[in-house]
N, C-alpha and C positions, 0 to 999 in steps of 0.2 A: 504494501499499499504505500509506504514511505516512498519509494522508488517511482512508483507512477505518479504521485504527487509533487515529487521534486522535479521529474522530468515535465511534467504539465506546466510547473511554474515557469520553467527556463524557456519552453516553447512560447509560453505567454509574454516573457520579457523579450522574446525576439519577435514578437507580434505574430507567430506563426497560430493562429486562432484555431484552425480546424486541428493541428497536432494537439495544442495545449486541451482543447475540449475533448479528445479522445482519451488523453491520459488521465486528466481531471476527473471524468466520467467513470473510468476504471478505478481510480483512487475512491471515488464516491461510492461504488458499488462495494469494493473490498471493504471499505469504513464501515459501510451498514451490516456486512455480513459479520464484521468482528465487533460490532458495536464500538467501535473507535470514536470517541466524540470529537478528540481533536481533530483527527482525519475529515470527520464529515464537515467540521466548520471549516477548516481550511479549504477542503474541496469544493463546498458551497460558495464560499468568499471568492475564489478563484474564477468559478464558473461566472461568477457575477461581474467579475472584471473583466472577463472575455466578453460577455454579451454587451458589457456596459462600452467598452472600446470599439464593438462592432455597431454600436449605434441601437442595439436593441434593448431599450431601456426597460421595457415592462420585463422580459425575461430575465434581466440583471437584478431588477428588484427583487424578483421572487427568489433566486439565490442568496441575495443579501438579507432579505427577511428571513430565510431558513436559516442562514449562517448565525443570525442575531437572536432568531428564537431557539434554536439549539444551545446556544452558549447562555442564555437567560434560563432556560428550563434546567440545564445542568449545573447552575452557579458556576459557568466557566466563561464569564467575561474577560478574565485574563488573557484566554486564547484569541478572543478578538483584539485585545490591547498588545499582542504581541505582533501582530501584522504593521507593516509600515506605517509610520504616523500620516503620510500622504494618502495611502490605501483605506486609512481607517476614517480620515477627512470623508473622501469621497463616498463611502458607504454611509457615514452618518448623516452628511449633507442630503443625499438621494434619499435616505429613508425618511428624515425629517421633513423634506420639503414634499414629499409624497403622501405620507400617512395622514389621514383626518384624525380630528380629535376622538370621533365616533369609532375609529379602529383602535386607537391607543386604549381606550376606556375598556372596550370589547376583550382586549388583548390583557388586560390586566388582572 
């Protein structure tokens, strides 16, 4: 799982989004099978970044939401904070600007 996640992140950094998506989806599947929370968060987050950079904002938001929800549900917000500062700012801005107050109160 870690290998696929790492390879996916490298492809993401080189803007090879198809290959990044492939490896990140592999990592996500493996993290689900292994119930690896950190792997789920990182895979969802980077799948969100792939979609964000491709301009697929709705799909990006779904992945960002999944990463944030998993981190919150499992009290693993430190996993979100371990991502680079710019990446985290992107996620928080995207989430905060697209969530409605009704959605926040329903999720609480």
